C-alpha positions as CSV (number, residue, x, y, z in Angstrom):
1,M,11.3,-10.4,-23.5
2,G,9.9,-13.6,-22.0
3,D,11.4,-13.8,-18.6
4,R,10.2,-11.6,-15.8
5,E,12.2,-8.4,-15.4
6,P,13.8,-7.5,-12.1
7,T,11.3,-6.0,-9.7
8,P,12.1,-2.6,-8.3
9,C,12.9,-1.7,-4.8
10,L,10.0,-2.0,-2.5
11,P,8.6,1.2,-1.1
12,L,10.3,1.8,2.2
13,E,7.0,1.8,4.1
14,A,6.4,-1.8,2.9
15,V,9.6,-3.1,4.5
16,S,9.5,-3.4,8.2
17,A,13.3,-3.4,8.5
18,P,15.4,-2.8,5.4
19,E,18.2,-4.8,6.9
20,H,16.0,-7.9,6.8
21,A,15.5,-7.7,3.0
22,P,16.6,-11.0,1.3
23,G,20.3,-11.1,0.7
24,T,21.1,-8.1,2.9
25,A,23.2,-10.0,5.3
26,L,25.2,-11.6,2.4
27,A,25.7,-8.1,0.9
28,Q,27.0,-6.8,4.2
29,A,29.4,-9.7,4.6
30,A,30.5,-9.4,1.0
31,A,31.2,-5.7,1.4
32,G,33.4,-6.6,4.3
33,G,35.5,-8.9,2.1
34,D,33.9,-12.3,2.8
35,V,34.8,-14.4,-0.2
36,R,32.1,-17.1,0.4
37,A,29.4,-14.4,0.9
38,T,30.5,-12.7,-2.3
39,R,30.2,-15.9,-4.3
40,E,26.7,-16.7,-2.9
41,L,25.6,-13.1,-3.5
42,L,26.7,-13.2,-7.1
43,E,24.8,-16.4,-7.6
44,Q,21.7,-14.7,-6.3
45,V,21.9,-11.5,-8.3
46,A,23.3,-12.9,-11.6
47,P,20.0,-13.9,-13.2
48,R,18.5,-10.4,-12.5
49,V,21.6,-8.7,-13.8
50,V,21.5,-10.8,-17.0
51,R,17.8,-9.9,-17.7
52,A,18.4,-6.2,-17.0
53,V,21.4,-6.1,-19.3
54,R,19.5,-7.9,-22.1
55,A,16.6,-5.6,-21.7
56,V,18.7,-2.6,-22.2
57,M,21.0,-3.9,-24.9
58,G,18.9,-6.4,-26.7
59,P,19.3,-10.2,-26.2
60,T,21.7,-10.8,-29.1
61,H,23.8,-7.7,-28.8
62,P,27.5,-8.8,-29.3
63,E,28.6,-7.2,-26.1
64,V,25.9,-8.6,-23.8
65,D,28.2,-11.0,-22.0
66,D,30.9,-8.4,-21.5
67,A,28.3,-5.9,-20.1
68,T,27.0,-8.6,-17.8
69,Q,30.5,-9.2,-16.4
70,L,31.1,-5.5,-16.0
71,A,27.8,-5.0,-14.2
72,L,28.6,-7.8,-11.7
73,I,32.0,-6.4,-11.1
74,A,30.5,-2.9,-10.6
75,F,27.9,-4.3,-8.2
76,I,30.6,-5.9,-6.0
77,Q,32.7,-2.7,-6.1
78,A,29.6,-0.7,-5.1
79,L,28.6,-2.8,-2.1
80,P,30.4,-0.6,0.4
81,S,27.9,2.2,-0.6
82,F,24.9,-0.1,-0.3
83,R,22.6,1.1,2.5
84,S,19.9,-1.6,2.4
85,E,17.2,0.8,1.1
86,C,16.1,-2.1,-1.1
87,P,17.0,-5.8,-1.6
88,P,20.5,-6.3,-3.1
89,V,19.0,-7.8,-6.3
90,Q,17.4,-4.4,-7.0
91,F,20.6,-2.5,-6.3
92,A,22.3,-4.9,-8.8
93,A,19.6,-4.3,-11.4
94,R,20.0,-0.6,-11.3
95,I,23.8,-0.9,-11.7
96,A,23.2,-3.3,-14.6
97,V,21.0,-0.8,-16.4
98,R,23.6,1.9,-16.0
99,T,26.4,-0.4,-17.1
100,A,24.6,-1.8,-20.1
101,A,23.6,1.7,-21.3
102,G,27.3,2.7,-21.0
103,V,28.5,-0.3,-23.0
104,R,25.9,0.4,-25.7
105,R,27.0,4.0,-25.9
106,R,30.6,3.1,-26.3
107,A,29.7,0.5,-28.9
108,G,28.4,3.3,-31.1
109,A,25.0,1.7,-31.8
110,R,23.3,5.0,-32.8
111,R,20.8,4.2,-35.5
112,V,17.7,5.6,-33.9
113,G,14.7,3.3,-34.3
114,H,16.8,0.3,-35.3
115,D,18.6,-2.2,-33.1
116,P,20.5,-4.9,-35.0
117,S,19.5,-7.4,-32.3
118,V,15.8,-6.9,-33.2
119,D,15.1,-6.5,-36.9
120,V,11.5,-5.7,-36.6
121,D,10.9,-5.4,-40.3
122,T,11.6,-9.1,-40.9
123,I,10.3,-10.9,-37.8
124,E,6.9,-12.4,-38.3
125,V,5.1,-11.7,-35.0
126,P,1.6,-10.5,-34.0
127,P,1.1,-6.7,-34.4
128,E,1.1,-6.1,-30.6
129,E,4.4,-7.9,-30.2
130,L,5.9,-6.1,-33.2
131,D,4.8,-2.8,-31.7
132,A,6.6,-3.7,-28.4
133,A,9.7,-4.8,-30.3
134,R,9.9,-1.5,-32.2
135,R,9.4,0.5,-29.1
136,R,12.2,-1.4,-27.3
137,A,14.5,-0.9,-30.3
138,A,13.8,2.8,-30.5
139,V,14.4,3.2,-26.7
140,R,17.6,1.3,-26.8
141,S,19.0,3.5,-29.5
142,M,17.9,6.6,-27.6
143,L,19.7,5.5,-24.5
144,D,23.0,5.9,-26.3
145,E,22.4,9.7,-26.8
146,L,20.5,10.8,-23.7
147,P,22.3,12.2,-20.6
148,E,23.0,9.3,-18.1
149,E,20.3,10.3,-15.6
150,Q,17.6,10.5,-18.2
151,A,18.7,7.2,-19.9
152,E,18.6,5.4,-16.5
153,A,15.1,6.7,-15.7
154,L,13.8,5.8,-19.2
155,A,15.3,2.3,-19.1
156,L,14.0,1.5,-15.6
157,R,10.5,2.8,-16.6
158,I,10.1,1.2,-20.1
159,M,12.5,-1.7,-20.1
160,L,12.0,-3.0,-16.5
161,G,8.5,-1.6,-15.8
162,W,9.3,0.4,-12.6
163,T,7.0,3.1,-11.5
164,L,8.2,6.6,-11.0
165,K,7.9,6.2,-7.3
166,E,10.0,3.1,-7.4
167,I,12.6,4.8,-9.5
168,S,12.7,7.6,-7.0
169,E,13.2,5.2,-4.1
170,A,15.8,3.0,-5.8
171,T,17.9,5.9,-7.0
172,G,17.5,8.2,-4.0
173,T,16.2,10.9,-6.3
174,P,13.2,13.2,-5.5
175,L,10.1,12.1,-7.3
176,N,9.7,15.5,-9.0
177,T,13.3,15.1,-10.3
178,V,12.5,11.7,-11.7
179,R,9.4,13.2,-13.4
180,S,11.5,15.9,-14.9
181,R,14.1,13.4,-16.3
182,M,11.3,11.3,-17.7
183,R,9.7,14.3,-19.4
184,L,13.0,15.4,-21.0
185,A,13.7,11.8,-22.1
186,K,10.3,11.4,-23.6
187,D,10.5,14.8,-25.4
188,A,13.8,13.8,-27.0
189,L,12.4,10.4,-28.0
190,R,9.2,11.9,-29.5
191,K,11.3,14.1,-31.7
192,R,13.1,11.0,-33.1
193,V,9.9,9.1,-33.8
194,A,7.6,11.9,-34.9
195,E,7.3,10.4,-38.3
196,D,5.8,7.2,-36.8
197,P,2.6,8.0,-35.0
198,A,2.0,4.4,-34.0
199,L,5.3,4.1,-32.3
200,A,4.9,7.5,-30.6
201,A,1.5,6.3,-29.2
202,A,3.1,3.1,-28.0
203,L,5.8,5.1,-26.2
204,D,3.2,7.3,-24.5
205,R,1.4,4.2,-23.3
206,A,4.6,2.6,-22.0
207,T,5.8,5.7,-20.1
208,R,2.4,6.9,-18.7
209,E,2.9,7.5,-14.9
210,S,1.5,4.8,-12.6
């Protein structure tokens, strides 16, 4: 996926004062209705939102642009609930993941193991890149069918590379609950790819706890 994915919220102990995280002052001003601050904040978070949406939906999904706009709108609407636990760009990335998963679900892209935006059977790429593309395609399809909380955890872990601890901190969810959601999501995914041992192995590598 070329570009770096959005980095997750920093562990709270690594931030001396959450209110000093980059963009926090803008987020607070935007939440209060400051139009200029809102514009500047959107300019800051937009690249991260775009990458998160493309990671979840596939870069050529026909509704990527719509999902990006919806994610940015949802981010602004959610600012009053932002408590500075992490930088605003990470808050925006999480909202983008949830929004993109919802758009995919509504679009009805339910062919497990195949994403029209990544035709892994016809792309000439090195085996390791093909393996990654197939894994992403399978996960994207599964996001359409998993419960929302499991889909979010799986997308943050596999698509954006967040650790379980980082998912816990960003979502305000106990670490054991995140582990449980990941376990359920992985079990569901394994059932759908059982006929493809190589893909199943790749998924295990991608979701191994760190």
